[in-house]
Each structure stands twice: as structure tokens, then as C-alpha cells.
N, C-alpha and C positions, 0 to 999 in steps of 0.2 A: 162407519166403524169397521175396523179390521181387528180380528182376533188372531193372536199369534201364540203358538204352542211349540216350545222347544223340546227336543229329545236327543238322546244319544250320549249324554254325559256319563262319566264313570270314573273309576279308579284305575289308573294305568301306571306303567313304569316309564322311567326316563328312556326316551328313544322310541317309544311306542307311537301308534297312530290312533286317532279317533275321528269319526265323522259325525258332526252335529247336524240335526235337521230342524227346520222351523216350518211348521205347517200353518198356512194362513187361510182364514175364512172370512166371509163378509163381502167387502167390496172387491172390485176387480183387482186382482193381484198385480197384473202387469202395469198398472198405473203408478206403482210405488217403487221407488228406489229402496233397496234393502241394505241393512247394516248389521254387523255383529259387534257387540261391545262386551267387555268383561270387567269384573270387579273382584280383585283378589282380596284375601283377608287383610283388613286394616288399610286398604288402599282405596283411592278414588276410582270411580268407574272410568274406564279408558276405551277408546276406539280400537277396534281390531281390523275390520275389513268392511268394504262396501261394494255393492254391485248395482249397475244401472238398470233401467227398466227392462231392457231386452237381454241383459247379460253381456253386452258387447264391451262394456268398460268395467274395470275393477280397480280398487284402490286399497292399499294395505298400510297399516302402521309399520314403522321400521322394525319393531320388535317381533313381528310375525312374518315379515316379507321373506319369501323363499321357502317357508315351512308350511304356511297355511294357504289354502285355496278356497275362495268363495265362488259359488255357482248357484244357478237357479233353474228351476223347471217351471215355466209359467203354465204349462198344461196341467201340472200337478200342484200348482199353488204352493210350492216349496222352495226354500232357500237352504243351501247347505254350507257347512264350513268343514272342509277336510283339513285336519291338523296332523302334521307329520313331525317327527323328531321332537316330540314333546319334552319339555323341561320342567323342573319343579316351579320355576317362575311363571309357568302357564297356568298354575293352579288358580282357579277363579270360578265364579258363577258367570256363565256365558248367556248373554241376552241377545235376541234378535229384535230388530226395530224396523219400522216402516216409515218412509218419508214420501209424501205425495209428490209425484214427479212434476206437477204443475207449480210447485213452489220454486222451481228454478234449477239452479246449478247442481252439478255433480262433480266431485263427490262432496258429501257432507260428513264431517268427522266429529261434530259436537253433538252431544246427547240432546240438547234442546232443539236441535234441527229435525228431530224425528217425532212424529205424532203418536205412534203406537208402539207398544212394547209387550214382549212376552214375559212370562214369569221366571224364566231362567232355568238353566240346567248346570249342575255342578260338575266340574272337571277337576280331578285331583291327581297330581303327579308328585309322589313323595320324594323327598330329598334323601 
């Protein structure tokens, strides 16, 4: 079992930045690929970013590429999502998720490919 707890969400203005954190506990953090997903009001959950076991590889949805940066600190059992140039369409609940590295390929961008999920943190960018 892996427990994931997100933090760092909030209410910001267009063009602002936020850094989300996801703290993991339980099994060895470094054996899991990590991902960030988001679900906006009235929308389906969508993939945002993923990072490989060591952090050497990252992958982004087109909608956030160039504005968001995913990173991880395996010593601190934490994955981050740095979000810059925020837009109203970034308004969503943001979830981190963990995928066992032994399951194979990276990246994984579908929610069903991840075994563990956090409870989410709200990010609001008013229009």
C-alpha cells in the first residue's frame, strides 16, 4: 500500500504560479512512477504529467507542456508539480497517483494504469 497526500492548492490569479506537493508513505517510493491528473468542474479527469522512477524522464499533456514541471525527491518521498502561467482553464482538483514500476512501460497517461491515488487538492484560477 502507498498513501498519497497532496497539498499546495489554492486560489490564484491568471499568470500566477503554484507548486503542488504530494507526500508518499508506505512502500518504497522510488519503485513507483508518479503522475499528476486533474479534474475540472463538469469535466472528465485528465492526465497532466508523469515522472519516472528516478526522475530522469518526464512526460506532459499538451495542455500543460511548457508551463508545468513535474519533479520528485526520492529521499523525501515527495513528488511536485510546479505550475506557472496559470490560466482559468487550469482550475481543477489535482490528484497525484502512483504506478508500480514493475508493471512496465513509461509513461502511463491513463488513470486506470495507476494503482494508488491521493485525495486531491483544489486549484482555482478565476476568469
